[in-house]
C-alpha positions as CSV (number, residue, x, y, z in Angstrom):
1,M,0.0,0.0,0.0
2,H,1.2,3.5,-0.8
3,L,-0.6,6.3,1.0
4,T,-0.5,9.8,-0.6
5,H,-1.9,13.0,0.7
6,A,-2.4,15.4,-2.2
7,S,-4.8,18.1,-3.4
8,V,-7.2,16.7,-6.0
9,K,-6.4,19.8,-8.1
10,R,-2.7,18.7,-8.3
11,L,-2.4,15.0,-8.2
12,P,1.1,13.5,-8.3
13,S,2.1,11.0,-10.9
14,F,1.6,7.5,-9.6
15,G,3.3,5.7,-12.4
16,D,0.9,2.7,-12.5
17,P,-2.9,2.6,-12.3
18,L,-4.3,2.7,-8.8
19,D,-6.2,-0.3,-7.3
20,A,-8.3,1.9,-5.0
21,I,-9.1,5.4,-3.9
22,L,-10.5,6.6,-0.6
23,A,-11.9,10.1,0.1
24,V,-13.3,10.9,3.5
25,N,-15.5,14.0,4.0
26,S,-13.8,15.8,1.1
27,V,-15.7,15.6,-2.1
28,G,-17.9,18.6,-1.1
29,F,-14.8,20.8,-1.0
30,C,-13.8,20.0,-4.6
31,P,-14.5,22.5,-7.3
32,D,-16.4,20.7,-10.1
33,P,-16.6,17.5,-8.1
34,V,-17.9,15.4,-11.1
35,D,-14.9,16.5,-13.2
36,R,-12.5,15.7,-10.3
37,L,-14.1,12.2,-10.0
38,R,-13.7,11.6,-13.7
39,E,-10.0,12.5,-13.3
40,L,-9.7,10.1,-10.4
41,R,-11.4,7.4,-12.4
42,R,-8.8,7.8,-15.1
43,L,-6.2,7.0,-12.5
44,L,-7.8,3.7,-11.5
45,R,-7.1,0.4,-13.2
46,P,-10.1,-1.2,-14.9
47,A,-12.3,-2.7,-12.1
48,G,-10.5,-0.5,-9.6
49,R,-12.6,0.7,-6.7
50,I,-13.4,4.1,-5.1
51,A,-14.9,4.7,-1.7
52,L,-16.4,8.1,-0.8
53,V,-17.2,8.5,2.9
54,S,-19.5,11.2,4.3
55,Q,-20.5,11.9,7.8
56,P,-22.5,15.2,7.8
57,R,-21.2,17.3,10.7
58,R,-23.6,20.3,10.6
59,P,-25.8,20.9,13.6
60,G,-29.0,18.8,13.5
61,A,-27.6,16.3,11.1
62,T,-29.6,13.1,11.1
63,R,-30.0,9.7,9.4
64,D,-31.9,11.6,6.6
65,T,-29.0,14.1,6.2
66,T,-26.7,11.1,5.7
67,A,-29.0,9.5,3.2
68,R,-29.2,12.7,1.2
69,A,-25.4,13.0,1.2
70,A,-25.1,9.4,0.1
71,Q,-27.5,10.0,-2.8
72,E,-25.5,13.1,-3.9
73,L,-22.3,11.0,-3.9
74,Q,-24.0,8.2,-5.9
75,D,-25.3,10.8,-8.4
76,M,-21.8,12.3,-8.8
77,L,-20.1,8.9,-9.2
78,T,-22.7,7.8,-11.8
79,Q,-22.1,11.1,-13.8
80,A,-18.4,10.5,-13.6
81,G,-18.8,7.0,-15.1
82,F,-18.5,4.7,-12.2
83,T,-20.6,1.5,-12.0
84,H,-21.8,-1.0,-9.4
85,L,-22.6,1.6,-6.8
86,R,-23.5,0.5,-3.3
87,V,-23.9,2.2,0.0
88,E,-22.8,0.9,3.4
89,T,-23.8,2.8,6.6
90,L,-22.1,2.9,9.9
91,E,-24.6,3.7,12.7
92,L,-22.9,6.6,14.5
93,D,-24.4,9.9,15.5
94,P,-25.0,11.1,12.8
95,P,-24.6,8.0,10.6
96,V,-21.7,7.6,8.2
97,A,-22.3,6.7,4.6
98,C,-19.7,4.9,2.5
99,V,-20.5,4.9,-1.2
100,L,-18.5,2.3,-3.0
101,A,-18.1,2.1,-6.8
102,D,-16.1,0.4,-9.5
103,N,-14.3,1.7,-12.5
104,P,-15.8,0.0,-15.5
105,T,-13.6,-2.7,-17.1
106,G,-13.7,-1.0,-20.5
107,M,-11.6,2.0,-21.5
108,P,-12.1,5.0,-19.1
109,S,-13.7,8.0,-20.8
């Protein structure tokens, strides 16, 4: 495993395609998040995986807030070309949603 901390605006050269990408509570800070996710998808090997985690931290956040955040992440991943989306939820207060998706096995667009 190689862990890299970098801005999504200035990703380093990784050399080989990545097997997996993890982003925790960060997609909402990206300018043009769908475009950034497309760029990340291009870095993944075919069938590589991405996990986007969201735990809404605003006052009054609830299970519904988490569900809406998960749906937004799913919509962005779909627009960016990811497939086989699924959501796993960790029952904290407020709940944490992890949206997992695959890079299609065909050529990335």
